[in-house]
C-alpha positions as YAML, in Angstrom:
chain: A
units: angstrom
residues:
- id: 1
  name: MET
  ca: [0.01, -0.13, 0.00]
- id: 2
  name: GLY
  ca: [2.80, 2.29, 0.93]
- id: 3
  name: ARG
  ca: [4.56, 1.79, -2.39]
- id: 4
  name: THR
  ca: [1.31, 2.70, -4.32]
- id: 5
  name: VAL
  ca: [0.78, 5.90, -2.42]
- id: 6
  name: THR
  ca: [4.45, 6.82, -2.99]
- id: 7
  name: ILE
  ca: [4.06, 6.19, -6.84]
- id: 8
  name: LEU
  ca: [0.83, 8.04, -6.90]
- id: 9
  name: ALA
  ca: [2.27, 11.03, -5.11]
- id: 10
  name: ALA
  ca: [5.32, 10.91, -7.34]
- id: 11
  name: VAL
  ca: [3.25, 10.89, -10.53]
- id: 12
  name: SER
  ca: [0.94, 13.64, -9.02]
- id: 13
  name: LEU
  ca: [3.71, 15.87, -8.22]
- id: 14
  name: THR
  ca: [5.41, 15.39, -11.62]
- id: 15
  name: ALA
  ca: [2.15, 16.04, -13.45]
- id: 16
  name: ALA
  ca: [1.39, 19.13, -11.30]
- id: 17
  name: CYS
  ca: [4.89, 20.45, -12.11]
- id: 18
  name: GLY
  ca: [4.11, 19.70, -15.84]
- id: 19
  name: SER
  ca: [1.38, 22.23, -15.79]
- id: 20
  name: GLU
  ca: [3.92, 24.93, -15.36]
- id: 21
  name: VAL
  ca: [5.29, 24.56, -18.93]
- id: 22
  name: ALA
  ca: [5.49, 27.88, -20.67]
- id: 23
  name: GLU
  ca: [2.54, 28.74, -22.87]
- id: 24
  name: PRO
  ca: [3.41, 28.92, -26.63]
- id: 25
  name: GLN
  ca: [3.36, 32.48, -28.15]
- id: 26
  name: ALA
  ca: [0.48, 32.94, -30.81]
- id: 27
  name: LYS
  ca: [1.59, 33.08, -34.43]
- id: 28
  name: PRO
  ca: [0.18, 36.18, -36.22]
- id: 29
  name: GLY
  ca: [-2.23, 35.07, -38.88]
- id: 30
  name: GLY
  ca: [-1.86, 31.51, -37.80]
- id: 31
  name: ARG
  ca: [-4.34, 28.75, -38.55]
- id: 32
  name: SER
  ca: [-6.96, 27.60, -36.12]
- id: 33
  name: PHE
  ca: [-9.57, 24.93, -35.55]
- id: 34
  name: THR
  ca: [-11.78, 23.54, -32.82]
- id: 35
  name: VAL
  ca: [-12.30, 19.76, -31.73]
- id: 36
  name: ALA
  ca: [-15.32, 18.42, -29.84]
- id: 37
  name: ALA
  ca: [-14.72, 14.96, -28.37]
- id: 38
  name: ALA
  ca: [-17.00, 12.89, -26.10]
- id: 39
  name: GLY
  ca: [-17.08, 9.65, -24.30]
- id: 40
  name: ASP
  ca: [-18.30, 6.13, -24.87]
- id: 41
  name: ILE
  ca: [-21.28, 5.45, -27.26]
- id: 42
  name: LEU
  ca: [-22.59, 2.14, -25.63]
- id: 43
  name: ILE
  ca: [-25.90, 1.13, -26.99]
- id: 44
  name: HIS
  ca: [-27.67, -1.06, -24.37]
- id: 45
  name: PRO
  ca: [-30.92, -3.06, -25.09]
- id: 46
  name: GLU
  ca: [-33.09, -0.35, -23.42]
- id: 47
  name: LEU
  ca: [-31.79, 2.17, -25.95]
- id: 48
  name: VAL
  ca: [-32.64, -0.16, -28.88]
- id: 49
  name: GLU
  ca: [-36.18, -0.37, -27.40]
- id: 50
  name: GLN
  ca: [-36.22, 3.46, -27.25]
- id: 51
  name: ALA
  ca: [-35.10, 3.80, -30.95]
- id: 52
  name: ALA
  ca: [-37.97, 1.39, -31.84]
- id: 53
  name: LYS
  ca: [-40.48, 3.67, -30.08]
- id: 54
  name: ASP
  ca: [-39.07, 6.74, -31.65]
- id: 55
  name: ALA
  ca: [-39.24, 5.11, -35.24]
- id: 56
  name: GLU
  ca: [-43.01, 4.52, -34.74]
- id: 57
  name: ARG
  ca: [-43.41, 8.18, -33.77]
- id: 58
  name: THR
  ca: [-41.16, 9.76, -36.38]
- id: 59
  name: GLY
  ca: [-41.60, 7.23, -39.32]
- id: 60
  name: LYS
  ca: [-37.88, 7.64, -39.90]
- id: 61
  name: GLY
  ca: [-34.98, 5.40, -39.50]
- id: 62
  name: GLU
  ca: [-34.25, 1.95, -40.87]
- id: 63
  name: ALA
  ca: [-35.68, -1.36, -40.16]
- id: 64
  name: GLY
  ca: [-37.91, 0.10, -37.36]
- id: 65
  name: LEU
  ca: [-35.14, 1.94, -35.46]
- id: 66
  name: ASP
  ca: [-34.44, 5.66, -35.28]
- id: 67
  name: PHE
  ca: [-31.65, 6.76, -32.92]
- id: 68
  name: GLY
  ca: [-31.97, 10.36, -33.98]
- id: 69
  name: PRO
  ca: [-34.20, 11.72, -31.12]
- id: 70
  name: LEU
  ca: [-31.98, 10.01, -28.61]
- id: 71
  name: LEU
  ca: [-28.87, 11.95, -29.70]
- id: 72
  name: ALA
  ca: [-30.47, 15.25, -30.99]
- id: 73
  name: GLY
  ca: [-29.84, 17.23, -27.73]
- id: 74
  name: VAL
  ca: [-25.98, 17.45, -28.46]
- id: 75
  name: LYS
  ca: [-26.28, 18.47, -32.02]
- id: 76
  name: PRO
  ca: [-25.95, 22.24, -31.47]
- id: 77
  name: VAL
  ca: [-22.56, 21.60, -29.70]
- id: 78
  name: ILE
  ca: [-21.26, 18.78, -31.78]
- id: 79
  name: SER
  ca: [-22.13, 20.28, -35.13]
- id: 80
  name: LYS
  ca: [-20.38, 23.52, -34.23]
- id: 81
  name: ALA
  ca: [-16.94, 22.04, -33.98]
- id: 82
  name: ASP
  ca: [-14.61, 21.97, -37.09]
- id: 83
  name: LEU
  ca: [-13.62, 18.33, -35.99]
- id: 84
  name: ALA
  ca: [-15.86, 16.17, -33.89]
- id: 85
  name: ILE
  ca: [-14.63, 12.87, -32.60]
- id: 86
  name: CYS
  ca: [-16.76, 10.10, -31.10]
- id: 87
  name: HIS
  ca: [-15.79, 6.77, -29.51]
- id: 88
  name: MET
  ca: [-17.78, 3.83, -30.86]
- id: 89
  name: GLU
  ca: [-17.35, 1.32, -28.11]
- id: 90
  name: THR
  ca: [-18.93, -1.76, -29.67]
- id: 91
  name: PRO
  ca: [-19.21, -3.69, -32.99]
- id: 92
  name: VAL
  ca: [-22.41, -3.27, -34.99]
- id: 93
  name: GLY
  ca: [-24.42, -5.99, -36.67]
- id: 94
  name: LYS
  ca: [-27.02, -6.03, -39.46]
- id: 95
  name: PRO
  ca: [-30.00, -3.39, -39.35]
- id: 96
  name: GLU
  ca: [-32.55, -6.14, -38.65]
- id: 97
  name: GLY
  ca: [-30.54, -7.69, -35.84]
- id: 98
  name: PRO
  ca: [-30.12, -9.90, -33.89]
- id: 99
  name: PHE
  ca: [-28.64, -7.55, -31.28]
- id: 100
  name: GLU
  ca: [-26.86, -8.27, -28.03]
- id: 101
  name: GLY
  ca: [-25.92, -6.45, -24.92]
- id: 102
  name: TYR
  ca: [-23.32, -7.02, -22.30]
- id: 103
  name: PRO
  ca: [-21.00, -8.79, -22.18]
- id: 104
  name: GLU
  ca: [-20.58, -9.51, -26.00]
- id: 105
  name: PHE
  ca: [-22.20, -6.33, -27.47]
- id: 106
  name: LEU
  ca: [-23.76, -6.35, -31.03]
- id: 107
  name: VAL
  ca: [-25.65, -3.11, -31.67]
- id: 108
  name: PRO
  ca: [-27.74, -1.71, -34.54]
- id: 109
  name: PRO
  ca: [-25.78, 0.07, -37.24]
- id: 110
  name: GLN
  ca: [-28.48, 2.73, -37.37]
- id: 111
  name: ILE
  ca: [-26.75, 4.38, -34.45]
- id: 112
  name: LEU
  ca: [-23.94, 5.32, -36.80]
- id: 113
  name: THR
  ca: [-26.45, 7.27, -39.01]
- id: 114
  name: ALA
  ca: [-27.51, 9.38, -35.95]
- id: 115
  name: VAL
  ca: [-23.85, 9.75, -34.75]
- id: 116
  name: LYS
  ca: [-23.18, 11.34, -38.34]
- id: 117
  name: ASP
  ca: [-26.47, 13.39, -38.35]
- id: 118
  name: VAL
  ca: [-25.54, 15.17, -35.03]
- id: 119
  name: GLY
  ca: [-22.25, 16.18, -36.57]
- id: 120
  name: TYR
  ca: [-19.45, 13.56, -35.70]
- id: 121
  name: ASP
  ca: [-16.82, 13.36, -38.33]
- id: 122
  name: THR
  ca: [-14.65, 10.44, -37.16]
- id: 123
  name: CYS
  ca: [-14.53, 7.84, -34.37]
- id: 124
  name: SER
  ca: [-12.14, 5.74, -32.41]
- id: 125
  name: THR
  ca: [-12.96, 2.12, -32.53]
- id: 126
  name: ALA
  ca: [-10.30, 0.55, -30.29]
- id: 127
  name: SER
  ca: [-11.89, -0.78, -27.10]
- id: 128
  name: ASN
  ca: [-12.03, -3.98, -24.88]
- id: 129
  name: HIS
  ca: [-15.31, -4.74, -26.98]
- id: 130
  name: THR
  ca: [-13.80, -4.28, -30.53]
- id: 131
  name: TYR
  ca: [-13.37, -8.05, -31.11]
- id: 132
  name: ASP
  ca: [-16.63, -9.29, -29.31]
- id: 133
  name: HIS
  ca: [-17.83, -10.83, -32.53]
- id: 134
  name: GLY
  ca: [-14.51, -11.43, -34.08]
- id: 135
  name: MET
  ca: [-13.38, -10.24, -37.55]
- id: 136
  name: LYS
  ca: [-16.91, -10.41, -38.78]
- id: 137
  name: GLY
  ca: [-17.82, -7.70, -36.14]
- id: 138
  name: VAL
  ca: [-14.79, -5.69, -37.04]
- id: 139
  name: ARG
  ca: [-15.54, -5.81, -40.74]
- id: 140
  name: ASN
  ca: [-19.33, -4.97, -40.33]
- id: 141
  name: THR
  ca: [-18.50, -2.05, -38.06]
- id: 142
  name: LEU
  ca: [-15.97, -0.43, -40.39]
- id: 143
  name: GLU
  ca: [-18.09, -1.08, -43.55]
- id: 144
  name: ALA
  ca: [-21.03, 0.53, -41.91]
- id: 145
  name: MET
  ca: [-19.09, 3.56, -40.83]
- id: 146
  name: ASP
  ca: [-17.76, 3.89, -44.50]
- id: 147
  name: GLU
  ca: [-21.40, 3.72, -45.63]
- id: 148
  name: VAL
  ca: [-22.46, 6.70, -43.51]
- id: 149
  name: GLY
  ca: [-19.30, 8.77, -44.00]
- id: 150
  name: LEU
  ca: [-17.81, 8.40, -40.66]
- id: 151
  name: GLY
  ca: [-13.94, 8.22, -40.52]
- id: 152
  name: HIS
  ca: [-12.37, 5.54, -38.08]
- id: 153
  name: THR
  ca: [-9.22, 4.46, -36.44]
- id: 154
  name: GLY
  ca: [-8.17, 1.84, -34.03]
- id: 155
  name: SER
  ca: [-9.27, -1.41, -35.77]
- id: 156
  name: ALA
  ca: [-8.76, -2.74, -39.13]
- id: 157
  name: ARG
  ca: [-10.05, -5.14, -41.77]
- id: 158
  name: THR
  ca: [-6.65, -6.06, -43.34]
- id: 159
  name: PRO
  ca: [-2.97, -5.68, -42.38]
- id: 160
  name: GLU
  ca: [-2.71, -2.96, -45.02]
- id: 161
  name: GLU
  ca: [-5.56, -0.87, -43.53]
- id: 162
  name: ALA
  ca: [-3.87, -1.25, -40.07]
- id: 163
  name: LYS
  ca: [-0.88, 0.66, -41.22]
- id: 164
  name: LYS
  ca: [-2.93, 3.61, -42.59]
- id: 165
  name: ILE
  ca: [-3.16, 6.73, -40.43]
- id: 166
  name: ASN
  ca: [-6.54, 8.57, -40.31]
- id: 167
  name: ILE
  ca: [-5.51, 12.07, -41.38]
- id: 168
  name: ARG
  ca: [-8.20, 14.79, -42.01]
- id: 169
  name: ASP
  ca: [-7.89, 18.17, -43.40]
- id: 170
  name: VAL
  ca: [-9.39, 20.63, -40.97]
- id: 171
  name: ASN
  ca: [-9.46, 24.24, -41.87]
- id: 172
  name: GLY
  ca: [-6.22, 23.63, -43.89]
- id: 173
  name: VAL
  ca: [-4.57, 21.74, -40.99]
- id: 174
  name: LYS
  ca: [-3.69, 18.14, -41.27]
- id: 175
  name: VAL
  ca: [-4.98, 16.32, -38.14]
- id: 176
  name: ALA
  ca: [-4.25, 12.72, -37.43]
- id: 177
  name: HIS
  ca: [-6.34, 10.66, -35.13]
- id: 178
  name: LEU
  ca: [-4.97, 7.57, -33.43]
- id: 179
  name: SER
  ca: [-6.82, 5.07, -31.29]
- id: 180
  name: TYR
  ca: [-5.51, 2.43, -28.75]
- id: 181
  name: SER
  ca: [-7.00, 0.30, -25.97]
- id: 182
  name: TRP
  ca: [-6.40, -2.46, -23.59]
- id: 183
  name: GLU
  ca: [-7.58, -5.74, -24.92]
- id: 184
  name: SER
  ca: [-10.46, -7.78, -23.59]
- id: 185
  name: PHE
  ca: [-9.52, -10.85, -21.79]
- id: 186
  name: LEU
  ca: [-12.94, -12.34, -22.85]
- id: 187
  name: ASN
  ca: [-12.44, -12.08, -26.62]
- id: 188
  name: PRO
  ca: [-8.69, -11.38, -27.30]
- id: 189
  name: THR
  ca: [-7.62, -11.09, -30.92]
- id: 190
  name: PRO
  ca: [-5.76, -14.20, -32.13]
- id: 191
  name: GLU
  ca: [-2.10, -13.86, -32.74]
- id: 192
  name: ASN
  ca: [-2.47, -14.23, -36.53]
- id: 193
  name: ARG
  ca: [-5.05, -11.28, -36.42]
- id: 194
  name: SER
  ca: [-3.15, -8.87, -34.09]
- id: 195
  name: TRP
  ca: [-3.20, -6.27, -36.68]
- id: 196
  name: ALA
  ca: [-6.98, -5.94, -36.46]
- id: 197
  name: PHE
  ca: [-6.82, -4.10, -33.11]
- id: 198
  name: ASN
  ca: [-4.58, -1.32, -31.75]
- id: 199
  name: ARG
  ca: [-3.23, -2.41, -28.27]
- id: 200
  name: SER
  ca: [-2.13, 0.19, -25.88]
- id: 201
  name: SER
  ca: [1.48, 0.80, -25.87]
- id: 202
  name: THR
  ca: [3.50, 3.87, -25.58]
- id: 203
  name: GLU
  ca: [6.04, 2.59, -27.99]
- id: 204
  name: GLU
  ca: [3.35, 1.73, -30.60]
- id: 205
  name: ILE
  ca: [1.92, 5.22, -30.06]
- id: 206
  name: LYS
  ca: [5.25, 6.71, -30.62]
- id: 207
  name: ALA
  ca: [5.71, 4.66, -33.82]
- id: 208
  name: ALA
  ca: [2.27, 5.82, -35.10]
- id: 209
  name: GLU
  ca: [2.71, 9.28, -34.32]
- id: 210
  name: SER
  ca: [6.00, 9.18, -36.27]
- id: 211
  name: ARG
  ca: [4.23, 7.79, -39.30]
- id: 212
  name: ALA
  ca: [1.62, 10.37, -39.03]
- id: 213
  name: ARG
  ca: [4.25, 13.17, -38.99]
- id: 214
  name: GLN
  ca: [6.04, 11.78, -41.91]
- id: 215
  name: GLN
  ca: [2.73, 11.82, -43.81]
- id: 216
  name: GLY
  ca: [2.32, 15.46, -43.15]
- id: 217
  name: ALA
  ca: [0.29, 15.55, -39.97]
- id: 218
  name: ASP
  ca: [0.44, 19.02, -38.30]
- id: 219
  name: VAL
  ca: [-1.53, 17.82, -35.21]
- id: 220
  name: VAL
  ca: [-1.87, 14.37, -33.64]
- id: 221
  name: ILE
  ca: [-4.84, 13.51, -31.47]
- id: 222
  name: LEU
  ca: [-4.78, 10.28, -29.46]
- id: 223
  name: SER
  ca: [-7.97, 8.41, -28.23]
- id: 224
  name: VAL
  ca: [-7.13, 5.86, -25.59]
- id: 225
  name: HIS
  ca: [-9.27, 3.29, -23.76]
- id: 226
  name: TRP
  ca: [-7.84, 2.91, -20.34]
- id: 227
  name: GLY
  ca: [-8.23, 3.00, -16.64]
- id: 228
  name: LEU
  ca: [-10.76, 1.42, -14.19]
- id: 229
  name: GLU
  ca: [-14.49, 1.41, -14.67]
- id: 230
  name: HIS
  ca: [-16.70, 3.49, -12.37]
- id: 231
  name: TYR
  ca: [-13.82, 5.33, -10.73]
- id: 232
  name: ASN
  ca: [-13.82, 9.04, -11.05]
- id: 233
  name: GLU
  ca: [-10.08, 9.39, -10.43]
- id: 234
  name: PRO
  ca: [-7.45, 8.17, -12.91]
- id: 235
  name: SER
  ca: [-5.55, 5.04, -11.90]
- id: 236
  name: VAL
  ca: [-1.79, 4.97, -11.42]
- id: 237
  name: PRO
  ca: [-1.24, 3.25, -14.82]
- id: 238
  name: GLN
  ca: [-3.28, 5.97, -16.48]
- id: 239
  name: LEU
  ca: [-1.25, 8.75, -14.74]
- id: 240
  name: GLU
  ca: [1.98, 6.90, -15.69]
- id: 241
  name: MET
  ca: [0.98, 6.41, -19.23]
- id: 242
  name: ALA
  ca: [-0.06, 10.17, -19.50]
- id: 243
  name: GLN
  ca: [3.40, 11.05, -18.15]
- id: 244
  name: ARG
  ca: [5.19, 8.87, -20.71]
- id: 245
  name: ILE
  ca: [3.01, 10.13, -23.74]
- id: 246
  name: THR
  ca: [3.54, 13.77, -22.85]
- id: 247
  name: GLU
  ca: [7.29, 13.25, -22.28]
- id: 248
  name: GLU
  ca: [8.16, 10.83, -25.16]
- id: 249
  name: THR
  ca: [5.77, 11.82, -27.90]
- id: 250
  name: GLY
  ca: [4.60, 14.92, -29.63]
- id: 251
  name: VAL
  ca: [0.91, 14.00, -29.29]
- id: 252
  name: ASP
  ca: [-1.05, 17.22, -29.08]
- id: 253
  name: LEU
  ca: [-4.20, 16.04, -27.21]
- id: 254
  name: VAL
  ca: [-5.24, 12.87, -25.40]
- id: 255
  name: ILE
  ca: [-8.90, 11.83, -25.15]
- id: 256
  name: GLY
  ca: [-9.73, 9.09, -22.71]
- id: 257
  name: HIS
  ca: [-12.66, 6.57, -22.43]
- id: 258
  name: HIS
  ca: [-13.63, 3.39, -20.57]
- id: 259
  name: ALA
  ca: [-14.32, 4.44, -17.11]
- id: 260
  name: HIS
  ca: [-17.98, 5.07, -17.90]
- id: 261
  name: VAL
  ca: [-17.82, 8.10, -15.47]
- id: 262
  name: VAL
  ca: [-16.22, 11.38, -15.70]
- id: 263
  name: GLN
  ca: [-12.56, 11.88, -14.56]
- id: 264
  name: PRO
  ca: [-10.47, 15.04, -14.62]
- id: 265
  name: ILE
  ca: [-9.06, 16.99, -17.52]
- id: 266
  name: GLN
  ca: [-5.58, 18.06, -16.75]
- id: 267
  name: LYS
  ca: [-2.62, 19.64, -18.65]
- id: 268
  name: VAL
  ca: [0.41, 17.46, -18.19]
- id: 269
  name: ASN
  ca: [3.81, 18.79, -19.42]
- id: 270
  name: GLY
  ca: [1.82, 21.25, -21.40]
- id: 271
  name: THR
  ca: [-0.52, 18.70, -23.17]
- id: 272
  name: TRP
  ca: [-4.22, 18.36, -22.31]
- id: 273
  name: ILE
  ca: [-5.22, 14.95, -21.07]
- id: 274
  name: ALA
  ca: [-9.01, 14.18, -20.71]
- id: 275
  name: TYR
  ca: [-8.62, 11.07, -18.57]
- id: 276
  name: SER
  ca: [-12.32, 10.07, -19.18]
- id: 277
  name: LEU
  ca: [-15.15, 12.08, -20.71]
- id: 278
  name: GLY
  ca: [-17.65, 9.44, -19.21]
- id: 279
  name: ASN
  ca: [-20.38, 8.06, -21.49]
- id: 280
  name: GLN
  ca: [-21.68, 10.01, -24.29]
- id: 281
  name: VAL
  ca: [-24.73, 7.74, -24.27]
- id: 282
  name: ALA
  ca: [-25.43, 4.48, -22.44]
- id: 283
  name: ARG
  ca: [-28.05, 2.87, -20.40]
- id: 284
  name: HIS
  ca: [-26.53, 0.46, -17.90]
- id: 285
  name: SER
  ca: [-28.57, -2.22, -16.43]
- id: 286
  name: SER
  ca: [-28.06, -0.68, -12.99]
- id: 287
  name: PRO
  ca: [-27.77, 3.10, -13.48]
- id: 288
  name: THR
  ca: [-25.59, 4.80, -10.82]
- id: 289
  name: GLY
  ca: [-26.42, 8.42, -11.68]
- id: 290
  name: LEU
  ca: [-22.71, 8.78, -12.54]
- id: 291
  name: THR
  ca: [-22.96, 6.64, -15.51]
- id: 292
  name: GLU
  ca: [-25.50, 8.89, -17.06]
- id: 293
  name: GLU
  ca: [-23.41, 11.97, -16.71]
- id: 294
  name: GLY
  ca: [-20.69, 12.88, -19.24]
- id: 295
  name: ALA
  ca: [-18.79, 15.77, -20.76]
- id: 296
  name: ILE
  ca: [-18.11, 17.00, -24.23]
- id: 297
  name: GLY
  ca: [-14.47, 18.20, -24.31]
- id: 298
  name: TRP
  ca: [-14.02, 21.23, -26.48]
- id: 299
  name: PHE
  ca: [-10.44, 22.18, -27.56]
- id: 300
  name: GLU
  ca: [-9.41, 25.15, -29.64]
- id: 301
  name: PHE
  ca: [-6.14, 24.85, -31.51]
- id: 302
  name: ARG
  ca: [-4.30, 28.06, -32.55]
- id: 303
  name: GLU
  ca: [-1.05, 27.97, -34.55]
- id: 304
  name: ALA
  ca: [1.83, 29.28, -32.36]
- id: 305
  name: ALA
  ca: [5.36, 30.32, -33.30]
- id: 306
  name: GLU
  ca: [6.34, 26.78, -32.29]
- id: 307
  name: GLY
  ca: [3.66, 24.06, -32.15]
- id: 308
  name: TRP
  ca: [0.10, 24.80, -31.02]
- id: 309
  name: ASP
  ca: [-1.66, 26.64, -28.34]
- id: 310
  name: VAL
  ca: [-4.61, 24.71, -27.15]
- id: 311
  name: THR
  ca: [-7.43, 25.96, -24.75]
- id: 312
  name: ALA
  ca: [-9.87, 23.58, -23.23]
- id: 313
  name: ARG
  ca: [-13.50, 23.96, -22.40]
- id: 314
  name: TYR
  ca: [-16.33, 21.51, -21.63]
- id: 315
  name: ARG
  ca: [-19.99, 20.92, -21.76]
- id: 316
  name: THR
  ca: [-21.96, 18.72, -19.43]
- id: 317
  name: THR
  ca: [-24.34, 16.11, -20.74]
- id: 318
  name: LEU
  ca: [-26.81, 13.70, -19.22]
- id: 319
  name: VAL
  ca: [-28.80, 10.73, -20.34]
- id: 320
  name: ASP
  ca: [-32.25, 11.15, -19.12]
- id: 321
  name: ILE
  ca: [-33.78, 7.77, -18.01]
- id: 322
  name: PRO
  ca: [-37.50, 7.23, -17.48]
- id: 323
  name: PRO
  ca: [-38.63, 5.65, -14.23]
- id: 324
  name: GLU
  ca: [-39.45, 1.92, -14.42]
- id: 325
  name: THR
  ca: [-43.17, 1.40, -14.21]
- id: 326
  name: GLU
  ca: [-45.46, -1.68, -14.23]
- id: 327
  name: ALA
  ca: [-47.51, -2.40, -17.38]
- id: 328
  name: GLY
  ca: [-50.35, 0.12, -17.70]
- id: 329
  name: GLU
  ca: [-48.98, 2.24, -14.92]
- id: 330
  name: GLU
  ca: [-48.73, 5.96, -15.62]
- id: 331
  name: LEU
  ca: [-45.63, 8.04, -15.11]
- id: 332
  name: PRO
  ca: [-45.59, 10.53, -12.21]
- id: 333
  name: ASP
  ca: [-46.08, 14.12, -13.25]
- id: 334
  name: GLY
  ca: [-43.08, 15.87, -14.57]
- id: 335
  name: ALA
  ca: [-41.17, 12.49, -14.85]
- id: 336
  name: VAL
  ca: [-38.86, 11.85, -17.82]
- id: 337
  name: GLU
  ca: [-40.78, 10.04, -20.46]
- id: 338
  name: ASP
  ca: [-38.08, 8.85, -22.95]
- id: 339
  name: HIS
  ca: [-34.33, 8.13, -22.88]
- id: 340
  name: ARG
  ca: [-32.69, 11.37, -24.16]
- id: 341
  name: LEU
  ca: [-29.27, 12.56, -24.36]
- id: 342
  name: VAL
  ca: [-29.36, 16.25, -23.15]
- id: 343
  name: ASP
  ca: [-27.17, 19.17, -23.01]
- id: 344
  name: VAL
  ca: [-27.50, 20.07, -19.23]
- id: 345
  name: GLN
  ca: [-26.53, 23.86, -19.59]
- id: 346
  name: ASP
  ca: [-29.23, 24.24, -22.33]
- id: 347
  name: ARG
  ca: [-31.82, 22.76, -19.97]
- id: 348
  name: LEU
  ca: [-30.80, 25.02, -17.12]
- id: 349
  name: ASP
  ca: [-30.89, 28.08, -19.48]
- id: 350
  name: HIS
  ca: [-34.33, 27.14, -20.68]
- id: 351
  name: PRO
  ca: [-36.13, 25.63, -17.73]
- id: 352
  name: ASP
  ca: [-39.74, 26.36, -18.92]
- id: 353
  name: GLY
  ca: [-41.95, 23.40, -18.25]
- id: 354
  name: LEU
  ca: [-39.31, 21.41, -16.24]
- id: 355
  name: SER
  ca: [-40.37, 20.22, -12.89]
- id: 356
  name: ASP
  ca: [-38.26, 21.24, -9.71]
- id: 357
  name: GLU
  ca: [-37.04, 17.72, -9.45]
- id: 358
  name: ARG
  ca: [-35.75, 17.69, -13.03]
- id: 359
  name: LEU
  ca: [-34.06, 21.04, -12.62]
- id: 360
  name: ALA
  ca: [-32.37, 19.66, -9.46]
- id: 361
  name: ARG
  ca: [-31.14, 16.57, -11.29]
- id: 362
  name: TYR
  ca: [-29.46, 18.83, -14.07]
- id: 363
  name: ARG
  ca: [-27.93, 21.10, -11.37]
- id: 364
  name: LEU
  ca: [-26.46, 17.98, -9.63]
- id: 365
  name: ALA
  ca: [-25.13, 16.68, -12.92]
- id: 366
  name: ALA
  ca: [-23.53, 20.20, -13.69]
- id: 367
  name: ASP
  ca: [-22.07, 20.60, -10.13]
- id: 368
  name: ARG
  ca: [-20.76, 16.96, -9.86]
- id: 369
  name: THR
  ca: [-19.20, 16.93, -13.31]
- id: 370
  name: ARG
  ca: [-17.42, 20.21, -12.68]
- id: 371
  name: GLY
  ca: [-16.04, 18.79, -9.56]
- id: 372
  name: PHE
  ca: [-14.73, 15.69, -11.20]
- id: 373
  name: LEU
  ca: [-13.19, 17.42, -14.17]
- id: 374
  name: TYR
  ca: [-11.46, 20.01, -11.95]
- id: 375
  name: ASN
  ca: [-10.23, 17.49, -9.41]
- id: 376
  name: ARG
  ca: [-6.53, 17.57, -10.64]
- id: 377
  name: GLY
  ca: [-6.30, 21.39, -10.86]
- id: 378
  name: ALA
  ca: [-7.30, 22.16, -14.25]
- id: 379
  name: PRO
  ca: [-9.08, 25.55, -13.30]
- id: 380
  name: GLY
  ca: [-6.80, 28.37, -12.38]
- id: 381
  name: GLY
  ca: [-3.50, 28.08, -14.05]
- id: 382
  name: ASP
  ca: [-4.51, 25.47, -16.70]
- id: 383
  name: GLY
  ca: [-7.65, 27.49, -17.68]
- id: 384
  name: LEU
  ca: [-10.28, 24.76, -18.13]
- id: 385
  name: GLU
  ca: [-13.76, 26.52, -18.29]
- id: 386
  name: PRO
  ca: [-17.31, 25.68, -19.39]
- id: 387
  name: LEU
  ca: [-18.22, 26.24, -22.87]
- id: 388
  name: THR
  ca: [-20.83, 28.72, -23.85]
- id: 389
  name: LEU
  ca: [-22.29, 28.37, -27.27]
- id: 390
  name: GLY
  ca: [-21.77, 32.09, -28.03]
- id: 391
  name: GLU
  ca: [-17.86, 31.52, -27.90]
...
């Protein structure tokens, strides 16, 4: 126990010192762009049921499923970014099903249409669920993403595809997106398919960043699936890996997933690390309150004399969950009627028609998320602030 505390203290001290790196000087007339990134997209069976109900109402979607209303609440934020990055946690199947929930997910590809429609441009696909349904699941997922026009990185259909770097032109800036994850012990990739999935390794990340730079990337963004589920503080291995990445690579931004709850955003050695942005959308079988709360990270890149000056903002999100009722039982007055991903600040800014209980829930999400995000000192010197849509 003493050794763990010592390591944690050392890493924390080093990380805190890293925040004191001199800020880069702005380059007159330099390029700039914004990035929005969010947490895990994890489609549990209850959300498939919601999509079926919404398809009946809207008459839209495919094969009786419409995920548009579920995600619509974040469109004003996501669509505003020059580059919006999602994390697709699970493989997708065929539009008609069958579908599966935990532990071996297979979800409707219709979710990808909604993801694209709210404004996402590209997604990380490396997670502990990537290989839940083997190569068939990997191929189906990437083909479905290609079909709706979503970029992807983190998994591959062929060894040749695995070597490619996802580089996008964003306001005249070449931005590379990398994705790495720890591997599932339940469904590991076989040795002869190791290329299908990017395993977390600082050395591999360094090599991929080098390839990206050789291919002309001006900026490299890393999505990483790491840490412990349901813990609001980053683990020692997360802290150590963040330290290595910021010391040994030129990665410009790190976006974390997997914890399913919000963890701090912190500047380490001059580089922003979002340890976990929580869930973008999920409906765990036993909701904890924390698993419904998430954050959209908002990062503005401005070209500096050397490198990039990056500022960080955030927007709190919440998945509204209807109360469970018996067949034929009516919902209480003012209760949530449908699963919906909501922009918490928008609800607080426009409270008309909301019950006191709903407003209290949104305030709790805002206050608690702020506390978790700031828990490693990002306000103050590092300058993390809430995002207002007028910015």
